[in-house]
C-alpha positions as CSV (number, residue, x, y, z in Angstrom):
1,M,3.8,-33.8,-2.3
2,V,7.2,-32.5,-1.0
3,E,7.1,-29.9,1.7
4,A,9.3,-26.9,1.0
5,G,10.1,-26.3,4.7
6,L,13.1,-24.6,6.2
7,D,15.9,-26.7,7.7
8,E,19.1,-25.7,9.4
9,E,21.1,-26.0,6.1
10,K,18.8,-23.7,4.1
11,L,18.9,-21.1,6.9
12,K,22.7,-21.0,7.0
13,G,22.9,-20.6,3.2
14,A,20.7,-17.6,3.0
15,N,22.1,-14.3,1.7
16,M,20.7,-11.9,4.2
17,I,21.9,-8.8,2.3
18,K,20.0,-9.9,-0.8
19,I,16.9,-10.8,1.3
20,F,16.8,-7.4,3.1
21,A,17.5,-5.5,-0.1
22,F,14.7,-7.3,-2.0
23,T,12.4,-6.8,1.0
24,Y,13.1,-3.1,0.9
25,V,12.3,-2.8,-2.8
26,L,9.1,-4.8,-2.4
27,S,8.1,-2.5,0.6
28,L,8.7,0.6,-1.6
29,M,6.4,-1.0,-4.3
30,A,3.7,-1.6,-1.7
31,A,4.1,2.0,-0.4
32,M,3.6,3.3,-3.9
33,V,0.3,1.5,-4.2
34,I,-0.9,2.4,-0.8
35,Q,-0.4,6.2,-1.4
36,F,-3.1,6.1,-4.0
37,M,-5.5,4.4,-1.5
38,V,-4.9,6.8,1.4
39,I,-4.5,10.2,-0.4
40,H,-7.8,11.0,-2.0
41,Q,-6.4,14.1,-3.8
42,Y,-4.8,11.7,-6.3
43,S,-8.3,11.0,-7.6
44,V,-8.7,14.6,-8.7
45,Y,-5.5,14.4,-10.8
46,S,-6.5,11.1,-12.3
47,I,-9.9,12.4,-13.3
48,L,-8.4,15.5,-15.0
49,A,-5.3,13.9,-16.4
50,E,-6.4,14.0,-20.1
51,E,-7.8,17.5,-20.0
52,P,-6.1,19.9,-22.4
53,G,-4.0,22.4,-20.5
54,I,-3.6,20.3,-17.3
55,N,0.1,20.9,-17.2
56,D,-0.2,24.7,-17.7
57,P,-0.9,26.4,-14.4
58,N,-2.3,29.4,-16.3
59,S,-4.9,27.5,-18.3
60,E,-8.5,27.3,-17.2
61,I,-8.1,23.7,-15.9
62,G,-4.8,24.5,-14.3
63,I,-6.3,27.4,-12.4
64,Y,-9.3,25.2,-11.4
65,L,-7.0,22.5,-10.2
66,N,-4.7,24.8,-8.2
67,D,-7.8,26.5,-6.6
68,F,-9.3,23.1,-5.7
69,I,-6.1,21.8,-4.2
70,E,-5.6,25.0,-2.3
71,K,-9.1,24.7,-0.8
72,F,-9.3,21.0,-0.3
73,G,-5.7,19.7,-0.5
74,N,-5.4,18.9,3.2
75,N,-8.8,17.2,3.7
76,Y,-8.4,13.7,5.1
77,R,-4.6,14.0,5.4
78,T,-4.2,12.6,8.9
79,F,-2.4,9.6,10.3
80,K,-5.6,8.3,11.6
81,H,-7.3,8.4,8.2
82,G,-4.4,6.8,6.5
83,A,-4.2,4.1,9.1
84,F,-7.9,3.4,8.6
85,H,-7.4,3.0,4.8
86,G,-4.4,0.8,5.5
87,V,-6.5,-1.5,7.7
88,L,-9.1,-1.6,4.9
89,T,-6.4,-2.5,2.4
90,G,-5.2,-5.3,4.6
91,L,-8.7,-6.6,5.1
92,F,-9.9,-6.3,1.5
93,L,-6.6,-7.0,-0.3
94,A,-4.2,-8.9,1.9
95,L,-6.8,-11.2,3.5
96,P,-8.2,-12.5,0.2
97,L,-4.7,-13.0,-1.3
98,I,-3.2,-14.8,1.7
99,G,-6.5,-16.7,2.3
100,I,-6.7,-18.0,-1.2
101,N,-3.0,-19.0,-1.3
102,G,-3.2,-20.5,2.1
103,M,-6.2,-22.7,1.2
104,F,-4.5,-24.0,-1.9
105,E,-1.3,-24.6,0.1
106,R,-3.4,-26.4,2.8
107,R,-2.3,-23.9,5.4
108,S,-4.0,-23.6,8.7
109,F,-6.6,-20.9,9.6
110,K,-4.1,-19.7,12.2
111,Y,-1.4,-19.2,9.5
112,I,-3.8,-17.1,7.4
113,I,-4.9,-15.0,10.4
114,I,-1.3,-14.4,11.6
115,N,0.0,-13.4,8.2
116,T,-3.0,-11.2,7.4
117,G,-2.7,-9.6,10.8
118,F,0.9,-8.7,10.0
119,W,-0.1,-7.1,6.8
120,I,-3.0,-5.2,8.3
121,V,-0.7,-3.7,10.9
122,S,2.0,-3.0,8.3
123,F,-0.5,-1.3,5.9
124,A,-2.0,0.7,8.7
125,I,1.4,2.1,9.8
126,M,2.4,2.7,6.1
127,G,-0.9,4.3,5.3
128,G,-0.8,6.5,8.4
129,I,2.7,7.8,7.7
130,I,2.1,8.3,3.9
131,C,-1.2,10.1,4.4
132,A,0.0,12.4,7.2
133,F,3.5,13.2,5.9
134,A,3.5,12.8,2.1
């Protein structure tokens, strides 16, 4: 089996603009998913999405939805709560993904813990910011 490691030649040939641009796009994709995990009010919209009149603010369901969001729209919208759900996302999503890939790639336990730790911290910060300021 050939190891796909980094050597000096590969590092010099990297297009850093492309790497950072792609990293930015992937981070935005991750943030789009995390918002549904940290903002509980999205669940109300998803439950009512197919109800007739949902897009009409003057319909019965539109009035109900507006009243509900007015009363409960700010519940659990703190940095701390978002960070908590970010940590849970890291533990229950990033850890299994990195762990499974790491085991098949014959990576060390240290590799898995370090990379999972990075994603737990990243998701905690992203979740906190998204929840508190979205």
